[in-house]
C-alpha positions, 0 to 999 in steps of 0.5 A: 487480516485477509486469509488466503482461504478467502481467495479464489483463484481461477487458474493455476497460472493466476495462483502462481502469478499471485504467489510470485508477487507476494513472495517478491514483495513481503513489505507490500503484503504486510502493508496491505495485510496480505501476510497470513502467519496463521491460517486455519489449523496451519501455523507458522507459515512464512507467507501463505499456503494453498488449499484446494477448491479456490476458484477466483482472485478478487479483481481488487487484489490484481489491480493493487498488485499491478499498481505496485509493480508500476510504483515499486521503483519510485517507492524504493527510491523514496524510501532511500531518499528519506532513510536518513531524514526521518526516524525509523518509525516515521519512515515506516509509517510514511512508506506504509501510507505511500504504498497504500496510496500508490497501489490504490489500496487506499487509506482507511478513515479513522471513523467512517467506513470509507477509504481515501483514494481506494481504487485510484493509484496515486502517481508522482505525476499528480498535483500532490499539493491538491491531493493533500488538500483533498486528503485533509477534506476527507480526514479532518485533523480532529478525526486523525488520532495520529495528528496527521500521520494517517494522510497529511504528513505522508502525502507531504513527504511524497510531495517533497520527494516529487520536488526532489526528483524534479530538481534532480532532473533539472 
């Protein structure tokens, strides 16, 4: 987990903006391991706390927060669409991976120290069939202990949701 002690915030405004995003989207924070219940000697904090001496926010976290803000509407709509179609466990997993892809946080490989689409937020304007093919080249089925639930199935569900949106708008 990412500890807030390792964050560097260049200004109070940046800190307030970051904390506001975290407070508004606890689900995103959990998906991206931003929620820190225990930090140093502080225990049981609901989200995170501020120590003096922080001097800068990693650019990657700012980009992820920005991409989430752009994708949050369709992610929520996708969650609602699949809520009665998938089991709770499958829905949680699909949304966790869809969020990681939509924000550009990326999805880690199970063996190599590599991420799929890290720094490249996925949108519903993309060819998700091609993305699924690319994902299966990145993470071969034999390297996925989840039997496709790391990338293949979540991207497939994103493609189904994309088709649903196109049909609904037609």
